[in-house]
N, C-alpha and C positions, 0 to 999 in steps of 0.2 A: 380607626383614622391611623394613619403612619405616623412614625415617630421622625421629629424635624431633630435639627440640631438645634441647640438654646440660642433664643433671641441676645442680642447685643443689652447690653444694661438700659440705654434709654426706650428702647422699643419694647421691652421689658416691662416697662414701667407704662409705657403708654397702652400696651397691650392690657395689662390690669387695669387702668381706667377707665379703657371701653368696655371691659367686659362688665365691670361695677355699673358703668351707664347704662349698658344695654340690660342688666339684669334690673335695673329700679326701673326702666322706661315700662318693660313685662310686669313690676309691680304696680306702676302707675296704671296699667290697662287692664288690670287684676287677672294677669294668667299667670297663675301660682305655678303649673309647671313647666313652663319654661322660665319662669324667674327661679324656680330652685335650681334649676340643671346649669342655668349661667351661674347662677349664684356660688354654686359647690366651682365650677370652673375658676372664676375670679378667684374666689379663696386659695385653690391648691397654687395657682401662680402667686398669689398675694403671700402665701408659706413659703415661697422658695426664697424671697426677700431676704436682704440683709434689713437690719434697723437703719441704715443709712437713706438705703433705697427706700424705706416703707416710709419715711420722713419728707419725701419728695412728692409722694402722692396725697392730693388735697382732703384736708381733715374732714371735709363733708362726704366724701366717698367710703374712706376711712370707715367714720363712726356708721354710716349706714352698713357696711359690709359685716364689721364685728358685733355690733349693739343690736342696732335696732332690728336687722334681719334676723337676727340670731333668736330674739324674743318669736318669731314667727316658725322659722326654719330650723332651731335648734334640735337635739337629741331627745331634748324632753316633748317633745311635739308629736301628735301621732303622724306617723308616717300615712304617705299618700294611698288612696285606694287603688287596687290594680285594675286594671281595665274592666269594664262590664260591658255586656250587650245593652244597646238601647232597645226597650221595649218599641213596638211596631206600633204605630199610630192605630187606633178603633174606628 
């Protein structure tokens, strides 16, 4: 992916919220692989925000990103398995 110039403050906050919501929708659909990737992108953007900017993100989204999802995707969890070939039907 090509490097883009940094987003203005308002758009950066909107993008973090959007990414968290997308990750939550993947979570609700039981699509863990997509959820993990989207959550990592959201968390990377979230970590670039100042304390004041983080306060502008709805608390429900912050809680899901930092605490609830950490329970399932944290470093203490078993990492996802690598792609394996599916067996052909008999």
